[in-house]
PyMOL CGO cylinders between C-alpha atoms (Angstrom):
from pymol import cmd
from pymol.cgo import CYLINDER

trace = [
    CYLINDER, -10.02, 4.11, -1.01, -12.25, 4.11, 2.00, 0.3, 1, 1, 1, 1, 1, 1,
    CYLINDER, -12.25, 4.11, 2.00, -9.90, 5.46, 4.68, 0.3, 1, 1, 1, 1, 1, 1,
    CYLINDER, -9.90, 5.46, 4.68, -6.31, 6.56, 5.04, 0.3, 1, 1, 1, 1, 1, 1,
    CYLINDER, -6.31, 6.56, 5.04, -3.98, 3.90, 6.44, 0.3, 1, 1, 1, 1, 1, 1,
    CYLINDER, -3.98, 3.90, 6.44, -1.36, 6.53, 7.09, 0.3, 1, 1, 1, 1, 1, 1,
    CYLINDER, -1.36, 6.53, 7.09, -3.50, 8.14, 9.81, 0.3, 1, 1, 1, 1, 1, 1,
    CYLINDER, -3.50, 8.14, 9.81, -2.17, 8.10, 13.36, 0.3, 1, 1, 1, 1, 1, 1,
    CYLINDER, -2.17, 8.10, 13.36, -4.89, 5.72, 14.58, 0.3, 1, 1, 1, 1, 1, 1,
    CYLINDER, -4.89, 5.72, 14.58, -4.57, 2.48, 12.60, 0.3, 1, 1, 1, 1, 1, 1,
    CYLINDER, -4.57, 2.48, 12.60, -6.18, 0.36, 15.30, 0.3, 1, 1, 1, 1, 1, 1,
    CYLINDER, -6.18, 0.36, 15.30, -9.50, 0.25, 13.44, 0.3, 1, 1, 1, 1, 1, 1,
    CYLINDER, -9.50, 0.25, 13.44, -7.68, -1.62, 10.65, 0.3, 1, 1, 1, 1, 1, 1,
    CYLINDER, -7.68, -1.62, 10.65, -6.18, -4.28, 12.93, 0.3, 1, 1, 1, 1, 1, 1,
    CYLINDER, -6.18, -4.28, 12.93, -7.89, -7.65, 13.41, 0.3, 1, 1, 1, 1, 1, 1,
    CYLINDER, -7.89, -7.65, 13.41, -6.40, -10.29, 15.72, 0.3, 1, 1, 1, 1, 1, 1,
    CYLINDER, -6.40, -10.29, 15.72, -6.40, -13.69, 14.00, 0.3, 1, 1, 1, 1, 1, 1,
    CYLINDER, -6.40, -13.69, 14.00, -8.23, -15.06, 17.05, 0.3, 1, 1, 1, 1, 1, 1,
    CYLINDER, -8.23, -15.06, 17.05, -11.40, -13.27, 15.90, 0.3, 1, 1, 1, 1, 1, 1,
    CYLINDER, -11.40, -13.27, 15.90, -11.58, -15.74, 13.01, 0.3, 1, 1, 1, 1, 1, 1,
    CYLINDER, -11.58, -15.74, 13.01, -11.19, -18.65, 15.39, 0.3, 1, 1, 1, 1, 1, 1,
    CYLINDER, -11.19, -18.65, 15.39, -13.88, -17.29, 17.70, 0.3, 1, 1, 1, 1, 1, 1,
    CYLINDER, -13.88, -17.29, 17.70, -16.52, -17.41, 14.97, 0.3, 1, 1, 1, 1, 1, 1,
    CYLINDER, -16.52, -17.41, 14.97, -16.56, -13.64, 14.43, 0.3, 1, 1, 1, 1, 1, 1,
    CYLINDER, -16.56, -13.64, 14.43, -15.60, -13.84, 10.75, 0.3, 1, 1, 1, 1, 1, 1,
    CYLINDER, -15.60, -13.84, 10.75, -18.89, -12.36, 9.56, 0.3, 1, 1, 1, 1, 1, 1,
    CYLINDER, -18.89, -12.36, 9.56, -18.39, -9.26, 11.74, 0.3, 1, 1, 1, 1, 1, 1,
    CYLINDER, -18.39, -9.26, 11.74, -14.83, -8.84, 10.44, 0.3, 1, 1, 1, 1, 1, 1,
    CYLINDER, -14.83, -8.84, 10.44, -16.16, -8.82, 6.88, 0.3, 1, 1, 1, 1, 1, 1,
    CYLINDER, -16.16, -8.82, 6.88, -18.87, -6.31, 7.82, 0.3, 1, 1, 1, 1, 1, 1,
    CYLINDER, -18.87, -6.31, 7.82, -16.12, -4.04, 9.19, 0.3, 1, 1, 1, 1, 1, 1,
    CYLINDER, -16.12, -4.04, 9.19, -14.10, -4.65, 6.03, 0.3, 1, 1, 1, 1, 1, 1,
    CYLINDER, -14.10, -4.65, 6.03, -16.94, -3.22, 3.94, 0.3, 1, 1, 1, 1, 1, 1,
    CYLINDER, -16.94, -3.22, 3.94, -16.70, -0.01, 6.00, 0.3, 1, 1, 1, 1, 1, 1,
    CYLINDER, -16.70, -0.01, 6.00, -12.92, 0.39, 6.20, 0.3, 1, 1, 1, 1, 1, 1,
    CYLINDER, -12.92, 0.39, 6.20, -11.86, -1.21, 2.91, 0.3, 1, 1, 1, 1, 1, 1,
    CYLINDER, -11.86, -1.21, 2.91, -8.83, -2.86, 4.49, 0.3, 1, 1, 1, 1, 1, 1,
    CYLINDER, -8.83, -2.86, 4.49, -7.92, -4.97, 7.51, 0.3, 1, 1, 1, 1, 1, 1,
    CYLINDER, -7.92, -4.97, 7.51, -4.49, -5.95, 8.81, 0.3, 1, 1, 1, 1, 1, 1,
    CYLINDER, -4.49, -5.95, 8.81, -4.51, -9.45, 10.28, 0.3, 1, 1, 1, 1, 1, 1,
    CYLINDER, -4.51, -9.45, 10.28, -2.44, -9.72, 13.45, 0.3, 1, 1, 1, 1, 1, 1,
    CYLINDER, -2.44, -9.72, 13.45, -0.89, -12.90, 14.82, 0.3, 1, 1, 1, 1, 1, 1,
    CYLINDER, -0.89, -12.90, 14.82, 0.77, -12.60, 18.22, 0.3, 1, 1, 1, 1, 1, 1,
    CYLINDER, 0.77, -12.60, 18.22, 0.37, -8.82, 17.88, 0.3, 1, 1, 1, 1, 1, 1,
    CYLINDER, 0.37, -8.82, 17.88, 2.31, -8.62, 14.62, 0.3, 1, 1, 1, 1, 1, 1,
    CYLINDER, 2.31, -8.62, 14.62, 0.90, -8.06, 11.12, 0.3, 1, 1, 1, 1, 1, 1,
    CYLINDER, 0.90, -8.06, 11.12, 0.80, -11.28, 9.11, 0.3, 1, 1, 1, 1, 1, 1,
    CYLINDER, 0.80, -11.28, 9.11, -1.63, -10.51, 6.29, 0.3, 1, 1, 1, 1, 1, 1,
    CYLINDER, -1.63, -10.51, 6.29, -3.99, -8.03, 4.68, 0.3, 1, 1, 1, 1, 1, 1,
    CYLINDER, -3.99, -8.03, 4.68, -7.65, -8.27, 3.73, 0.3, 1, 1, 1, 1, 1, 1,
    CYLINDER, -7.65, -8.27, 3.73, -8.90, -5.87, 1.05, 0.3, 1, 1, 1, 1, 1, 1,
    CYLINDER, -8.90, -5.87, 1.05, -12.49, -5.21, 0.12, 0.3, 1, 1, 1, 1, 1, 1,
    CYLINDER, -12.49, -5.21, 0.12, -13.27, -5.78, -3.53, 0.3, 1, 1, 1, 1, 1, 1,
    CYLINDER, -13.27, -5.78, -3.53, -13.70, -2.02, -4.00, 0.3, 1, 1, 1, 1, 1, 1,
    CYLINDER, -13.70, -2.02, -4.00, -10.29, -1.28, -2.43, 0.3, 1, 1, 1, 1, 1, 1,
    CYLINDER, -10.29, -1.28, -2.43, -8.67, -4.03, -4.50, 0.3, 1, 1, 1, 1, 1, 1,
    CYLINDER, -8.67, -4.03, -4.50, -10.11, -2.54, -7.70, 0.3, 1, 1, 1, 1, 1, 1,
    CYLINDER, -10.11, -2.54, -7.70, -8.90, 0.93, -6.66, 0.3, 1, 1, 1, 1, 1, 1,
    CYLINDER, -8.90, 0.93, -6.66, -5.40, -0.47, -6.10, 0.3, 1, 1, 1, 1, 1, 1,
    CYLINDER, -5.40, -0.47, -6.10, -5.39, -2.15, -9.51, 0.3, 1, 1, 1, 1, 1, 1,
    CYLINDER, -5.39, -2.15, -9.51, -6.49, 1.07, -11.22, 0.3, 1, 1, 1, 1, 1, 1,
    CYLINDER, -6.49, 1.07, -11.22, -3.82, 3.03, -9.37, 0.3, 1, 1, 1, 1, 1, 1,
    CYLINDER, -3.82, 3.03, -9.37, -1.09, 0.55, -10.31, 0.3, 1, 1, 1, 1, 1, 1,
    CYLINDER, -1.09, 0.55, -10.31, -2.27, 0.53, -13.91, 0.3, 1, 1, 1, 1, 1, 1,
    CYLINDER, -2.27, 0.53, -13.91, -2.07, 4.34, -13.97, 0.3, 1, 1, 1, 1, 1, 1,
    CYLINDER, -2.07, 4.34, -13.97, 1.48, 4.32, -12.63, 0.3, 1, 1, 1, 1, 1, 1,
    CYLINDER, 1.48, 4.32, -12.63, 2.45, 1.62, -15.11, 0.3, 1, 1, 1, 1, 1, 1,
    CYLINDER, 2.45, 1.62, -15.11, 1.10, 3.73, -17.97, 0.3, 1, 1, 1, 1, 1, 1,
    CYLINDER, 1.10, 3.73, -17.97, 2.99, 6.80, -16.72, 0.3, 1, 1, 1, 1, 1, 1,
    CYLINDER, 2.99, 6.80, -16.72, 6.26, 4.89, -16.42, 0.3, 1, 1, 1, 1, 1, 1,
    CYLINDER, 6.26, 4.89, -16.42, 6.11, 2.62, -19.46, 0.3, 1, 1, 1, 1, 1, 1,
    CYLINDER, 6.11, 2.62, -19.46, 3.38, 4.23, -21.52, 0.3, 1, 1, 1, 1, 1, 1,
    CYLINDER, 3.38, 4.23, -21.52, 3.16, 7.20, -23.79, 0.3, 1, 1, 1, 1, 1, 1,
    CYLINDER, 3.16, 7.20, -23.79, 5.17, 9.69, -21.74, 0.3, 1, 1, 1, 1, 1, 1,
    CYLINDER, 5.17, 9.69, -21.74, 8.87, 8.86, -22.04, 0.3, 1, 1, 1, 1, 1, 1,
    CYLINDER, 8.87, 8.86, -22.04, 9.91, 12.00, -20.14, 0.3, 1, 1, 1, 1, 1, 1,
    CYLINDER, 9.91, 12.00, -20.14, 8.55, 10.55, -16.86, 0.3, 1, 1, 1, 1, 1, 1,
    CYLINDER, 8.55, 10.55, -16.86, 10.49, 7.33, -17.46, 0.3, 1, 1, 1, 1, 1, 1,
    CYLINDER, 10.49, 7.33, -17.46, 13.63, 9.37, -18.15, 0.3, 1, 1, 1, 1, 1, 1,
    CYLINDER, 13.63, 9.37, -18.15, 13.09, 11.45, -14.99, 0.3, 1, 1, 1, 1, 1, 1,
    CYLINDER, 13.09, 11.45, -14.99, 12.74, 8.28, -12.90, 0.3, 1, 1, 1, 1, 1, 1,
    CYLINDER, 12.74, 8.28, -12.90, 15.88, 6.79, -14.43, 0.3, 1, 1, 1, 1, 1, 1,
    CYLINDER, 15.88, 6.79, -14.43, 17.81, 10.00, -13.75, 0.3, 1, 1, 1, 1, 1, 1,
    CYLINDER, 17.81, 10.00, -13.75, 16.55, 10.08, -10.17, 0.3, 1, 1, 1, 1, 1, 1,
    CYLINDER, 16.55, 10.08, -10.17, 17.59, 6.43, -9.64, 0.3, 1, 1, 1, 1, 1, 1,
    CYLINDER, 17.59, 6.43, -9.64, 21.05, 7.21, -11.02, 0.3, 1, 1, 1, 1, 1, 1,
    CYLINDER, 21.05, 7.21, -11.02, 21.41, 10.20, -8.69, 0.3, 1, 1, 1, 1, 1, 1,
    CYLINDER, 21.41, 10.20, -8.69, 20.34, 8.09, -5.69, 0.3, 1, 1, 1, 1, 1, 1,
    CYLINDER, 20.34, 8.09, -5.69, 23.03, 5.56, -6.59, 0.3, 1, 1, 1, 1, 1, 1,
    CYLINDER, 23.03, 5.56, -6.59, 25.67, 8.33, -6.80, 0.3, 1, 1, 1, 1, 1, 1,
    CYLINDER, 25.67, 8.33, -6.80, 24.47, 9.75, -3.48, 0.3, 1, 1, 1, 1, 1, 1,
    CYLINDER, 24.47, 9.75, -3.48, 24.80, 6.33, -1.83, 0.3, 1, 1, 1, 1, 1, 1,
    CYLINDER, 24.80, 6.33, -1.83, 28.35, 6.01, -3.21, 0.3, 1, 1, 1, 1, 1, 1,
    CYLINDER, 28.35, 6.01, -3.21, 29.23, 9.46, -1.83, 0.3, 1, 1, 1, 1, 1, 1,
    CYLINDER, 29.23, 9.46, -1.83, 29.94, 10.85, -5.29, 0.3, 1, 1, 1, 1, 1, 1,
    CYLINDER, 29.94, 10.85, -5.29, 27.37, 13.64, -4.88, 0.3, 1, 1, 1, 1, 1, 1,
    CYLINDER, 27.37, 13.64, -4.88, 26.06, 15.39, -1.78, 0.3, 1, 1, 1, 1, 1, 1,
    CYLINDER, 26.06, 15.39, -1.78, 22.42, 15.93, -2.75, 0.3, 1, 1, 1, 1, 1, 1,
    CYLINDER, 22.42, 15.93, -2.75, 19.83, 15.11, -5.39, 0.3, 1, 1, 1, 1, 1, 1,
    CYLINDER, 19.83, 15.11, -5.39, 18.84, 17.85, -7.81, 0.3, 1, 1, 1, 1, 1, 1,
]
cmd.load_cgo(trace, "trace")
């Protein structure tokens, strides 16, 4: 993906919804090509996400890869995830003190 959303400065990803109303849509999409993602803000709060086609394809490939790992040919990963989920449930119930 083009840039890391988890970086400390996410302001370059934010787009106030008013920019669409002001006729600056073309510029927003030019920026989208550079960043790969834009968070749409309404009244200062996130209300939607725009993804570039490249970023969207990357997300689909990533999700497909995770799906294959969980449900595909490697049952040990599925078993590990199920065991982890069971341990989290026991931890939440106070039946164990930590996850192994």
